[in-house]
C-alpha positions in Angstrom: 0.0 0.0 0.0 1.2 3.5 -0.9 2.1 6.1 1.6 1.2 8.8 -0.9 -2.4 10.0 -1.4 -3.3 11.1 -4.9 -6.4 13.0 -6.0 -6.4 12.7 -9.8 -9.5 14.8 -10.6 -10.2 12.8 -13.8 -12.0 14.7 -16.5 -15.6 13.5 -17.0 -15.1 12.8 -20.7 -12.2 10.5 -19.9 -14.2 8.6 -17.2 -17.2 8.3 -19.6 -15.0 7.0 -22.4 -13.5 4.3 -20.2 -16.9 3.3 -18.8 -18.6 3.3 -22.1 -16.4 0.6 -23.7 -18.4 -2.5 -24.5 -15.3 -4.7 -24.7 -14.3 -4.5 -21.0 -15.5 -3.5 -17.6 -12.9 -1.0 -16.5 -14.8 0.6 -13.7 -12.6 -1.1 -11.1 -9.5 0.2 -12.9 -10.8 3.7 -12.6 -11.6 3.2 -8.9 -8.0 1.8 -8.4 -6.2 4.4 -10.5 -5.4 6.8 -7.7 -3.7 3.9 -5.8 -1.9 2.7 -8.9 -0.5 6.2 -9.5 0.4 6.6 -5.8 2.3 3.3 -5.9 4.2 4.4 -8.9 5.1 7.7 -7.2 6.3 5.9 -4.1 8.3 3.3 -6.1 10.1 5.8 -8.4 10.0 8.9 -6.1 8.0 10.9 -8.6 6.4 14.3 -8.3 3.4 14.7 -10.6 2.7 17.7 -12.8 -0.2 18.3 -15.2 -2.0 15.5 -16.9 -2.0 15.4 -20.7 -5.2 15.3 -22.7 -6.5 11.9 -21.8 -7.9 9.4 -24.2 -7.6 5.8 -23.1 -4.6 6.1 -20.8 -3.8 8.3 -17.8 -0.7 10.2 -18.8 0.9 12.8 -16.6 4.1 14.9 -16.7 6.3 14.0 -13.7 9.7 14.6 -12.3 12.1 12.3 -10.5 13.5 13.1 -7.0 16.7 14.1 -8.8 14.8 16.6 -11.0 14.7 14.6 -14.2 11.6 15.2 -16.3 9.6 12.1 -17.2 6.1 10.9 -18.0 3.9 8.4 -16.1 1.5 6.4 -18.1 -1.2 4.1 -16.7 -3.3 2.1 -19.1 -6.4 -0.1 -18.5 -5.5 -3.8 -18.3 -5.7 -5.9 -21.5 -7.0 -9.4 -21.7 -4.5 -12.3 -21.3 -4.4 -12.7 -25.0 -2.9 -9.2 -25.3 -5.9 -7.7 -27.1 -6.0 -4.0 -26.2 -8.5 -1.3 -26.7 
C-alpha cells in the first residue's frame, strides 16, 4: 500500500469514455487508478505535474526526485491474449 495520497480529478469525458467501452469492464480500474498512480510515485519517487489530454490512458508529466523530467502512463488492463483497446 502506498504512503502517498493522490487526488487525480479525472475529466468527466475520460471517465465516460472508459466506462462506455463495450469490450471490457474497466470501472474497477478507474476506482483503483489513484492507488496505482500513488504506488508508482512511491516506487520511483515521482512528483506529478499536469495530466496530458486523456484518451484511453492516464498520462501525466512528472519529475524524479533528482529533477529529471519524465512521463507516467497508466493504461487499462488488457486481456490475457494481449488484445488491447
